[in-house]
N, C-alpha and C positions, 0 to 999 in steps of 0.2 A: 499424488501431484502429477498432473498431465503437462508435459512440456512440449513446446514447439520452438524450433529454431528459425529465426528470421535471418537466414544466412546470406552472405554476399556471393552471388553467382554472376554469370553473364558471359560476355563475349570478349573478355580481355585476352591478350596473348597468353598462350599456354604456360609461359614461364611465370606469369603473374598469379600468385595465389592470394585470394582475398579472404580476410577473416570474417567471422560471424558479424552480421549487422544488428543483431538483437536477439533477445530471448524472451519468451512469454510463457505465462502459466495460466491455467484455467481451473477454477473451482466454482463451487456452487454460489448461486445468487437468487434473490427473490424478485418480486414485482411490486409495483406500487401504482397508484392511479396517477393519471396525468392531470395537469392543471392549465387552464387558459391564461393568456397574458394579454395585456393591452398593447395596441400597435402604436409605434412611434416612428415616423418617417425619418430616413437618414438626413442628417443636416438640420433637423428641426431645432436643434439647441444652439444655434449660432450666437454671435455677439448681438445683444439687444440693440435694435435701431440701425443696424448696419447690414450690408449685403454680405452673406457668408462666403468666405473663400473656399476653395476646394478643400474638403476635409483631409486631415492627416498631417498638417504641418507641425513641426516642433516635437517636443517631448509629450508624452501622453500621461493621463491619470485616470482614475476610476471614479464613478459616482453610481452607487447602487450596482445594478447589473451591467451598466454600460462602460465602455472605454471611451474616453473623450480626448480630443487633440488639445493643443495649446490654447486654441480659441474657444474651447468648450463644445466643439462639434462632435457628435458620436461617430466612431469609426469602427469598421469591421475588419478583423484579420481574416483573410481568405487566401491561405498560402500552401506552401509545399515544403516537404522535408528534402534536403539535399545532403546525404550522409557521406562520410569518408574521413573527416578529421579525427573521428573516434577510432578508426581502424589503423592497421600497421602501414597504411599508405600515408597517414598523417596529413591528408589533404582531401578535399572533396573528390569523389569518384567521377570518372568520365573524362578527366583531363588527359587520359591516354588516347582519347578519341577526338576531342573537340576543344576549341578555345573557350575559356570560361565566360568571356563576354557574350559569345553567341548563345550560350545556354541561358544566361540571365536574360538576355533579350527575348529568347523564346519563351521563358517563363512569363515574362511581362506580356508578350503577344497573346498568350493563352489565357490571360486574365488572372494570374496569381499575383497578389500584391505583397506577399511577405515570404521570406525564406527562413526556415528553422535550420540552423547549422549545428548538428551534433559535434561534440569534441570530447576527447579524453585529456586527463591531466598530463599525458605524455608529451603533449605539444609544448609544454612549458620547459621541458628538459633541454639542456644545452646541446646534447648529442643527437637530438631528434632531427632527422632529415626527411622532408617530404619526397615521395618517390612516385614513379609511374605517371609522369607528365610528359606529353608530347610537345616538343618545341620545334618540330619540323614545319616547313612551309608557313612560317610566320605565326604559328599557334602559340599562345601563352608566353610570348617572348618576354613580357615585363615581369614574369614570375621566376625567371632564371636566377639562380643563386640565392633565392629568398628562403627563409625558414618558414615553418607553418604559421606562425602568428603574423608574419609579414604578408604571407599569401592571404590570410584571412583579412588583413587590412585592405588588400586590393579588391577582394570580393565585396566587402562592405562598402567601399567607395563606389564601386561601379553599380552595385545594387541601388544605393541611395541616389545616384545620378539618374538611374532608370525609373525612379519613383517607387522602388520597393523598400520595405522595411525588413530588418533582420532581428531574429531572436536567437541568441546564443544558448545552446543546450549542453549543459554538463552531463554528458551521456554516460560516461564510465570513468572510473578512477584511472584505468590504463587501457591499452588497446586490446587486451586479451579477452575480456568478458565483461558483461553487466554485473553489477554487485547489488545485493539486496539492500544493504545500508549505504549511506552516503560516504562511508569511510571503509578502509580495509587495513590490514596490518602494514602493507606497504605504502598506502596513501592515507595518512591519519586525517582527522577532521581539520587539524590546523593547516595542512597543505591544501585541502579542498577550499577552505575559506580564503587562504592567502591567494590562491589562483583566481577565485571569484573576484576578489578585490582588485587583483591586477588587471583583469579584463574590464572591470567597471571603470578603473582609472584610465586604461588605454583608450576607451571610447568615450570618455567624458567630453561633452561638447559636440559629439556626433550623433545627432538625433535619428540617424538611420537605424542605429541599434537601440531599439525601444525597451529591451529588457533582457533578463537572463532567466532561463529555466534552471532552477537550482540543482536538480539531480533527476535523472531519468528513471522512472518506474521503480520506486521503492517497493519492496515486497517483503513478505515474512522473513525474519521476525520484526520488521519495521511495524510500528504501531502509530496510532493517532490519538493523542490525549491521554495515554496511559501514564505519563509522568516519569518514565524511566529515561534519564538523560542519554543513556547508551542506545536506546531504540525508538524513542518517541520522535518521529519525523516532524511532527508539527513544531516541537521545540527547536529541533535543529534548523528547520526552515526559518524560524524566527532569528536564530543566531546568525545564520548566513545572510539572510535578507538585510538585517541591520548592518552587517559588515559591508555589504555592497552599497547600501544607501549612505553610509558614512563617507564614502569617497565619491559617490555619484547619486545624489538624492533624486535625480530626475528619472531614474529607471523604473520600469515596472518589474515586479518580482513575481515570476510564474512558479506556482507551487502545485506539483502533482499530488495525486492521492496515494494511498497505500494499496495493499492487496486485501487485507482483512480488517474489519472493524466489528467489534462485539460479536465475533464468531461468524460473521457473514463475509464471504470471500468473492472476489471477482478478478478482473484483469489486473495485472501488475500496474500500479500507478493509477488505476481506474476507480478506486473506491474513495470517494470524498464524503462518505456518510457522516464522519465525525466533524467536518469543518463547520457545520452549523452550530453545534454545541461548543466546539473548541476552535474558534477561528484563529488564523495566523494574525498576530498583532505586531505591527512594525513601528519603528520610531518615526517614520514619515507616513502620514495618513494617505489613504486613496492610492495605494501602490500595489495591492494584492490582486492578482488574477489567478484563479484556480484552474488547474489543468487536468483533464481526464484523458485516458487512452481507451479506445474501444476497437475491437477487431471482429473479424468474421471467422467462419469455420476453416478457412485456408490457413489460419494461424493456430487455432485450437478450438475444440468443442466447448460449449458452455450449455448448462441445462436449459436455458431459455430458447435455444435453437430448436429443441425437440418438444417445446410446449405445444400442445394441440391448437393454441390460439395464435401461434407465430404466423405473421410478424405483428399482429395487432397488439401483442404483449409488450413489444419493445419500448414504446414510450414510457410505460410504467417502470420498466427496468431502468431506463436512463434517468427518469425522475428520481428514483430511489438512490442511485449511486452518485449522481452529480447534477442532474438537471434542476433539482429543487433549489439550488443556490441561485440560479438564474430566475426561476419561476417566482421565488419569494423575494426577489430583488436584494439578495444578500451580497452578491459579488458577481463580476463577470466570470464566464466560464469559457475556456479555450480548449477545444479538443485537439491536443497537440499532435496526436497520432491516430489515424484510423486508415484501414486499407484492406484489400483482398485481391486475390487473383481473378475474382468473378467467375471462377470455373464452375461453381455449383449454383443451382437455382436458389438454394437457401442464401447464399452470399449475395446474389443479385437482389433478392427481396430485402435482405438486411441493409444493403447500401441505399436502396430506394427509401426505406423507412427512416434511416438515419439522416439522409439529406433533407427529407420532409421535416423531421424533428428539429433540425438545425435552423430552419426558418428561411424561406426564399427571400433574397434581397429585394426583389421587385415588390413584395408585399410589406416587408417589415423594415427595409433599409438596414441600418446599422444596429437596430434594436434586435439583435440576434446573437446566437452563439458564434464565437470565433473558432477558427480551425486552420490546421495545416495538415494536408493529406500525406500519408506515407505510401509511396515516396516518388520523388522525381527519378531516382535511380531505377533502371530495370533489374539490377542485380540484387534485389531483395527477394530471397528465395521463396518465402511463403506469402508474399503479396504481389510481386512484380512492381512495375512503376508506371508513371505517365509516359515515359519514353519506352520504346521497344528496345530490343537487344542491340540494335545498331547505334544506340545513343543519339538518334537523330529523329526517327519517325515517331509521331505521337500516337498513343493508343487512343483513338478518337472515341471508342465506346466507353472506356473508363473515364476519360476526361469529360465526356458528355454527361455522365451522371452528376458531375459537380457544377454544371453550368448555372443552375438556378441559385446557387449559394456563393458564386464568385462575386467580387465587389471591385469598385474602381481602385486603380493605383493611386498613390499619393504624390504630393508635389516632390519633384526631383530636386537634388541638391545642387545641380549644376557643376559638380566637381567629379574628378575621377578619371578624366582623360577621354571624353567624348560621350555621345549619347544624349541624355535628356538635359542638356545644359541650357536649353532655350536659345537665345541669340539676340540680335539687335531688335529693338521694338519696331513694329510696323513692317517687318520683312515679309515678303511674299512667300506663302507656303508652297512647297513643291515636293513632289514624290515621284518615285519610279517603281515599276512593278515588274517582277520576273516570274516566269511560268515554268514549272517543272512537272513532267508526268512521272508519278511515283510508281505506278503500276498499270499495265495494259494487258488484258487477257483476250482481246479481240472483240468480244461482245460488250465489253465495258472497260472502264478505266477509272483511276484515281489520280488527281493532280493537286498540286499546292501552288499558291501564289504568295510571294513575299513582297510586301510593300515597304519601301525604304524612304525615310525622310531625307531628301536631297537638298532641302532648303536651309535657311539660317534661323528658322524659328520653329518651335514645337507645333506639331499638327494637332488640331482638335478633332478632325474627322477626315475620312478619305473615301474615295470610291474608285473602282477599277472597271473599265469597260473593254469589251472585245466582241469580235464577230467570228463565229466559228467558220472554218473553211469548208466544213462538210455539214452533215445532218445531226451532229452531236446535240444531246439534250442533257442538262444537268438533272440528276435524280435526287441529290441531297448535298447540303453544304454546311460546314461547321466554321465557327468564328467569323461569320459574315452572313448577311442576308442577300438574296438575289432576286432579280426579275429576269425572265427570258422571253423575248418576242421574236419569233422566228429564229434566226441565227445570232441575234444580238443579245448580249448578256451585260447586265450591270450588277456588280457586287458592291455592297456598302458595309462598312465596318460594323461589328457588334458594339454594344455599349461598353464592353470592357477593354477594347483594343483600338478605339479611335484616336486616343492620345498617343502620339509617337514622338519621342524626343529627337533632336537634331542628330543625324547619323545613325539613329536606331531603326529597328524594323518591327513590323507586325506581320503576321501571316494568317492565311485561311486555306482551307482545303475543300475539296468537293469530289463527288463521284458523278460519273456520267455514262451515257451509252449512245451509240455503239463505241467501238474502240476510239482512243484519243486522236490518232492521226497526227497531222502537223500542228505544232504549237501555234496558237493565234497571236497576233500582235496586240499588246495591251496598252491602254491609255489610262494613266493615273491622274486624278485631280484631288486636291486637298484644300482644307481651310484651316 
């Protein structure tokens, strides 16, 4: 058994020791042929005879391989994992560096529409105290004195206001380590189910929380369809899923795979080969979403990486383990975790192939696999994150790999204390833009621009104009498109970040040459 530790590292103060952020195992797997599927554009399934609203409102349900919103419109989860509640910090990581609202705003500005929040059952204990939160200079002020669940409430409220959905992930029984089964001697099944029910009750009526991932990465001796009550993960998922639905029947139930099925092994939680023959059957129909995890060599080696046909063999591997559920219209599939440091050529090819397999939004809309990338956090030791070690700068290369499979944000809730709350009807849209040079090496530079909604109504789109004081030329731009004529530049929002709530921000970045010199004056206009 080859193990890899997805450990929590990073740039925290020396006194702060972070626990392991996950554990993975690698074993053998085979291949299978890929299958084509029909195209369905996003939003095609609206309410008959009516103009479809922005997809994503209300609670969601499933139909075949698609996830549908309350109005029956297909939606795509295109999100990010933000871990920490499952560790001995008992709260999302990075709050030692930044305000939680600024990070959620940044997630939205980058085009992520869902946050997966891992937690452990420790957060339900009365003696648990969240730690490593910076309250200086106005950061995280509304989190002071709160316990872990109350902080989770704040994150959920603000994410919903920003138009993001949340999936709660029971990652571990306690903060010490991942468990093979959904229970341990210290945390029995009864505690697992009671805490799932408590969360489902806590967020009843708050459609920002669309569902619960019942347990992270079941692995050997967990089985699927074997019938042993002590180890059959499929039966346990039914018991837990029904308990959740008994108190909140609107939630989606996310069920991960196992490690081994009929002697064929793969990633922890990544083997759903048995779900076709032995489906999870719940008391409320159209609530099951199957979840797979898939990783690259920076986490662990797998036999398919050394196949002479790699990466052409990968669609067949994914079809075999979990993709068939989508291809055969059995159920939606959400890749709840995938990630890599991108340090090796193999990993770069793997991520390119996986993104293509997950189906570009521009071609297939929401008739696609759903996903949440691992991770937002930079302190995941064997994958790194979308943020770099300063917890501020975006890894634009890694983020860029995901651009084609990102999807629009969802309607905001208008609650939570600022942000995407809309405003009075007919208000004039207004925005302001600020310019920051992030690096300058003389012959070239990188810069970022933050667009803030300063008006009383949500923005639908924005553009920023400026004139260079010198001979600067933009060489590349991310999260916006641009034109440059002489010294004059116009940057226009990308599809995923044009909508900006009241008081919220979007951002874009670019590289240029020669050196940046004096920051230009910016003009921002919006609709």
